[in-house]
N, C-alpha and C positions, 0 to 999 in steps of 0.2 A: 460414808459409803459413796460411790460413783456411780451418777448418774448418767454416764454416758453412755449413748450407744440408745436413749430413748428415745431420744428425739429426732428420730427415723424421718427422711422425707423430709425434713423443712426445707419450704423453697423462699424466694423473694417475690412473695405477693406482699400487696402492702397492712393488709390486714395480720400477717404472723406477727406483728410486732408493733401493732397500733394499740396507739390510749382510746379510749372514745367512752364521750362525755352525753353521758343521758340526759333527754331536754323534757322532762315532763311538763307537757303543752300548755298544759289551764293552769301553768304553777310554776312558771319562766319569766317567762315580761308579756306584761298588756297594752297593748298600742290603740284602742280604742276606749277605752275608760270605764267598759264592764266592771271590773274586777275582778278577771278570768285572762287566764294568758289567750296568746293568737298566735298566728303563724307572723306578722309584722310587725311584730313586738319580738320575739325571734332574732326575727332580723334584724332589726335594729341592734341585738346584745353579741352579733356573732364574735365583733374584737373582742371581748371577756373571753369566750370561749378562743379564738385563736393564739389571745397571751396568752392563756395556761400552760402552752404548749401542745394540746394536744392532737389528735390526728383526725377525729372525725366524732361528730353528734349522732347519737342514736334518739329518735322521737319516739313517743307514742301513739295513741293512735288519733288522728285528727281529721276521721273518716266519717261521714256522713249518722247520726245513731242520736238519739235520743237519752244519753245519756247517762240511762240506768245505772251502769258501773264505767261512767269516765270514757267509754271510746271505743272498750271492751265488748259492744255491745252493737257491732257496725248494720245498716240497714242498707250501706251500700260502699263498696270497696275504690269504688272509682270516681268520688267523688270527695269535696272538704266540708265539712262540715259549715252551719255558716257560723257560730260561735268563733269559732279559729280563721274563717277568711274564705277565701276561692281559691279554685282549684290556679288561677293567674298567681294568688299570695304565693303559694308553694313553689311555682315555677321561681317566684324570683327569690323564696327563699333558698334553693338548688343550689342558682344562678351565684347566689354573692359568699354564701358555701365555697362553692368553687373554685371566688375567687378568690377568696380568702384560704387558699389550701385544705379546705375540712372536707372529708367524705361527707357523704348523708348517705344514715341507714332511718329504713322507718319500722314500722310496728306491722304486723302482716298478721289475721286471727283466724284460723281454722277451721278449727276444730268447732265454732256455735258463732253463729248470725241473732241480731237483735232478731225480736218476735216479731219488729214492723219492717223484716226485709220482705221483697219483692216476694220472695219463696213462701214464708212462712203465712204470711196473710191468701195465699194461693194455696194453701195445705190447708190453711183451715177451712177455706172456702168450699175444696175440692172434696174434700173430706175422705170416710178409710175407706182405702185400696185403692187408693188417686195415685198419679204417678209423680204428682205434685205433693204430697204427704210424703211417698218415699226416697224425693231428698233428706228427707227430716229420722229420727230415729221414734214413731210411734209403735204404740203395742195397745191390743184389747188385754185389758182384766177387768173381773168386780169383783175380785174381791181386794181392792186395794192394789198398791202399789204394783209394780210385776216382778221389781223385785228388791232388795234391800241396801239398795246403792245409797250413798249419802251425796247431795250438794256440796261442794268445799265453801260452803257459803252458809252453811248449816240445813240440819232440814231433809229431807226427803227429796231425791235427786231427780220426782215426777212428775207433771200436771196433771191432774184431765179436764181435759175440754166439754164440750157441750154435749156432743156424740156422744160421748164414756171414753174412748179413747184416754193413750195417757202418750206423753211426750216425755224426752229427757233430756234434763239439762243439768249438768255437771257441777256448773256453778247455778248462779242465777235465772228464778224463773222467766225474765222476761231475756235470757240464752239458750235459745233450743239449738242442743246438738245435730248436727249433722249426720248424715247416713256416705261417708266416703266408701259405702259401698258402690254407690249411686253413678256411674263413670258420669254424669253431668256434673257435681260436688268436683271430681278430680279437671274437665274440662271447666268450667267456672274461672277456679284457682290461676288454672295455668295464664287465663287470658287476663286475670291479674295483677303477676308479674309482668306479662309483656306490656301491661299499661305503664305500670311504671319505671321498669327502667326504658323502656323509649322516655319517658318525663329524666330520664338522669340518673334516676338514683342509685348510688353502688350496692347497695348491701336491703337485706331484710334480719331482722331480726321477727326468730318465729314462735309466736305465744303458745303453750304446753303441746310444744312440738312432739312428745310423747303423748297425745291423746289422738282423735281426730276417730281410728279404731276403735273398737270394743269387742270382747270377744261374739264371736257370732250368736253361742247360745243366750247370751244374757244373761248367765247363770249370775243366784248368790252370791255376795263378798261368803269367805270360811274367815275367819275369826279365828286366832290365835288363842284368844284368852276370853273370858263373859263378857269384861266391858269392853263394846267394841271400840276402836283407835279411831280419832279421823283421819280418813284416807283421802293426802294433801292432791292438790295437781300444780297449782300455779306460785305461789311462793303465800307469805307473810306465814299469822299465827298456826293456822292449821298445815302447813308444813313442815314448820320446825319441831309439831306434835307428832308427826306422820311416825307411826311402828304399823302396820297395815303390810304384811308380805303378801299377799295375795290380792292381786291387782289384777281383776278381768275389766275394769274399764283404763287401763295405760299403759303404752311401753308394750302392745300387740307387736308382731313382725309385719302383718302384713303398708306399719306407716313404715319402715325404710324403703318401699318402691314409691314410694309418692317422692320421698325429698331424692329418688335415684333420679325420676324425672323430673324435678324442679331444677335437679345440675347440671344437667343437659339445657332444660331453657339460660339457664346464666352462661352457658360455658359457648353462645352464638353471638354473645355482648364484650367487647372491648372493655380494659378497663380493671381484669380483675374480681368483677365484682360478683359476693361472697352472702352466705347466709349465717345467721350464729341461731341453733335451736335455744329456746326455751326447754330443757326438757331432765324434770324430778322425778330423777330412775332413783331404784334404789342403792346400785352401787355404781362405783368407779366404771367399772366395765362395762356395764351393760351403759353408759353414759358413752363409754367412747364411739360404742356400737355405729354413733350418730353424728360422726365425722370419720368415719371411713373416705377413704379418697375420691367417691366418687356421689356421698354424700351434702352434710354442712362441712362448712368452712371452720367451724366452729360448735364450742355448746359451751352455757355457762356451766363455771363449777361453780353447785352453790356448797360444797366441801370447805372452800376457804371461809365461806361467808359464814358458815354455820358454827363452826369451829374452835370452842370458846379460849379463851383467852392465855395461850399454856402455851412453850414452846414445844412440848412432847405432840401436842394436838397438833400446832404449824407442823411439825415433821412427818407428819403421817399423814397428812392431805398432800404433803409436796411430795414423800419418796407414793404412795397411791397416786396420785395426780399423772405422774410424768410415766410411773409402769405404764397404765394405763392408756392414755394415749400416743405412749411409743411403740405399743400393738398395731396399732390400727394406722402410723405414720401421720400423727396428728398433732401441733399443736395447743399445749394446753391457755387456758383464761381463765385473769383470777377478779375479783368480784369482790368487793367489805359493804356496799349499801345499793340497793336501787329500793322502789318506787313500792315493796309491797310487802316491802321488813324495817322493824325501827332503824332505825340508820347509827350504826356504830360503833360513834361516842357514848350515846347513849349504852348500846348493848354492852360496853368495855366499862362499864359505872356510871357513867355522867360526870359532872363537871371537870375539874382539871385532872382530876386521874385521865374519866372516860376517854378528853381530848389530846394527852398524852398518849395512852394506848394506841387511838387512831391513829396518828399521826404517825407512830414505833410501826404500824402496821402497812398503811399505806405506803410508810417505804421501803418495808419488806418486800412487799408486793412487786410494789415494782421493780427490783434488782430479780425479781424471776422473768427465765425465760418464756416468750408469749404475749401476749396483749393481756392488755388492764382494760377496766370499765370504770368513770368514776359517775359519781349521782351528781348532780348538779343537786351545790349547796353542803357539797360535802369539803370543799375549800373554803368555805368562809366558818367550818367547824362546827354546822349547826346539829343541834341535837333533836331529838323527834319533842313533839310537840303535846300536852296532853290537852285534848280538843275537847271542849265543851259539849255536853254532852246535843245541845241543841246546834251546833255547828255541824255535827258529822254528816256526814255525807255518802259512807263507804257501807256499798249494801249487807255486806258483811254485818255490821251493827246493826241496821236494823231486824237480822234474820239471825243472828247468834245471842244481841244484848253484848260486845262486847268491842273495847275500841276500834278495831280493825287497824286499817291504814291512812288515814285521817294524816294522823302523828308526824306521817314524814312527806305527806304531800303539799304542806302549805310554802305560801307562795314567796319567792326568795325578796332577798331585804337589797335596793340598789343603794341607794342614797337615804339624807337626809334622819331628822331626829327623831319623825311619829311615824305611823303607818300612816298610810301603807310604804313608806321607805324607797318609795319610787319606783313605784312596782310597775304603775300606769298614771295616767294622766289625772285618773279620778283624785277622789279627797279620801272616802271615805276603807273601807274593811277590806282588803279581797275576799274571795267566795270562802276561805279557811280565815279566817281572823289572823294577825300578825302577832305576835309575843314584844310588847313596851320593851324588854330587853335586850332586842333586835338592835337596837339600833347603836353599837357598838362592834356588830359583827355586818355591816352593809359593807358591800364592795368597794364604795365609796373613804367608808372608814380606814379599809381595813389595805386599801391601796396606798394610803402616805401614811403606815408601818409598816417599818422593814422584820418587826420580830409577831404577822399575825399570822394566821393560818394560811392567809393566801399568800403571802411571801413565801413560805415553804409549799406552797405546790408548784408555787411559779419555781423554783427555785428545783424540788426533785425531780419535775418532769421536764426541766429542760437538759439538768444533770442524767436524766434516764438517758434522752435521746441521743445523748452524747455515748454513754454506758454499752447502750442495748448496740449499738451501731461496733464495736469492740472487741463486747464479750464475749460472745460466741454463746452458743447453746447446750451447754454441758456444766455442771452443777458437782459441786462435792458436797455433802455435808459432814461438820467440821465437830466433833465431841469440846464442845466450851461448856458439859453441866448440864445438869438437868433443866436448870431453872432456864438456860440460853440457848434460843435457836441462832445457830452458824452455818455459813456457807459458802464455798468460793465460788465465783465463778469469773473464769480464767483469771486477771491480776485483781480483783479486788474480793476482801472477804464482807460477810454482811453478817452482823449480831441484832441482836432484840433479846432485849433485859424486861423478860417473865417473871424475874423474881423481886427478894424484897431489898436486895444488898448489892451497892454497885459490886462488877468485876473487873477486872482487869481488862486492856487494849491490845491487839494484838500489835505485832510492831506497821510502823506506814502510816500514811498522812489519810486523815478526815477528809472525805469526799462530801462529803451529805451526811449531815446526823437529823434525829429531830427533832433535839432540844438540845440543851447545853449539855455540854463533853471533855472534859479537862482531865482529862488522865485515867480516868476509867469510864462506865461503862451507867450511867446511872439503870435506875428500874424501871420502867413503861418506855425503854427509849433506844432506837436502831441508829446501827449506825453503815455506812460504810468505810471500809478501808483498804487503803488503794498504793 
């Protein structure tokens, strides 16, 4: 199958072919010894990111916040939480990143604020019917919550306040949803965009981009079966289990007007400023609507992340993605892990098999046209950690009793033989304890080992940089058997063996491989042939 012409309108903007490294701020590096990562810690470790061979960094929220959802409950969008530093620290980090040739993308959370945001405090003080309450979604109801919507973190999506009204929170009760039908909300976020653009950031990752507007009637959600499925919105287990088809709280048409306005704001700044959408939509086609030419630059392609270890599944994701983005002249993105899902070596089975498959999937992803996102620690081969209940901090754990997302957020191991593995100057365990067995997985240990996962990532990203500049944007799927995904891109043929037996290699030189290759392609291995 030839996928020519699916990538209409490809341009030269830096983000179209970039590899972006995601930094989960509190778990990357700690400069002050309190066991929690911070901005000065990031600045001190940016050479590691540069040496990987990526083009940009994306940082999870560092704004003023009570940290009920680790920064996704924002109390002030234009200041830094003291936990992470100061605005001066942020400016220094951006400057250092730019000095190293790295673009900087920051998180933006427009669906909801913290319940400690000055607007929400004013709304509670002002009372029902006030202009202050109209900035949020408040409703009257005398017989329980106003509708049957569920929070992504479990339980009803409504909380009642002392005067009897209820407010909507599609996430935690400390994260009240904003009323985007109120013009004040849109004006405030345009000001936020300009604040950070003026400070030099190169783009925004927009959290819950398919949220913001809800159906105006706030009608009940209708389920296709008697068992109500989880209606997910952000990521993690709730999203993987998502089966609802009727979602009056997500992906409403009015949201696209917001992003057209934001696009105009970014266009007034030089340097190809960009936005990438976290939009969990129900189809590739609905995802593609977010990347029409006058809206987002990109949207995360979660279909690749959610696909099982299967040649057929990978092929379907590739064809579906290019068909969808081709209709709107967009460019695709590829991602395997982030701060909201189990790390992909664990999803692929764990242990040696899981790591081999993870490296093979990564090498395959890096060969595809478009941009790729890498989550901190995957370059070390880190697996999901089973965090003991007393150390869990994800709000979904407290609402549902499920382990949540803490296991992919354990602080990185940098050096040494015992925790905290050089994470910071402190001597004790960081905010989530690190496993003792990570001693062999530190950056220091792997940098000295040419056969390490870190060495593989550095080599793969270096090969991709050269390969992506010469291979063009067209790919052709090649029939290599049911258990093998194969495609050609320019002069390079890519194969990944998802079966249980070795398969013959095509003629040509091995340009890059995810594991040992001698005459045949072993199971759980990918290769580039040129």
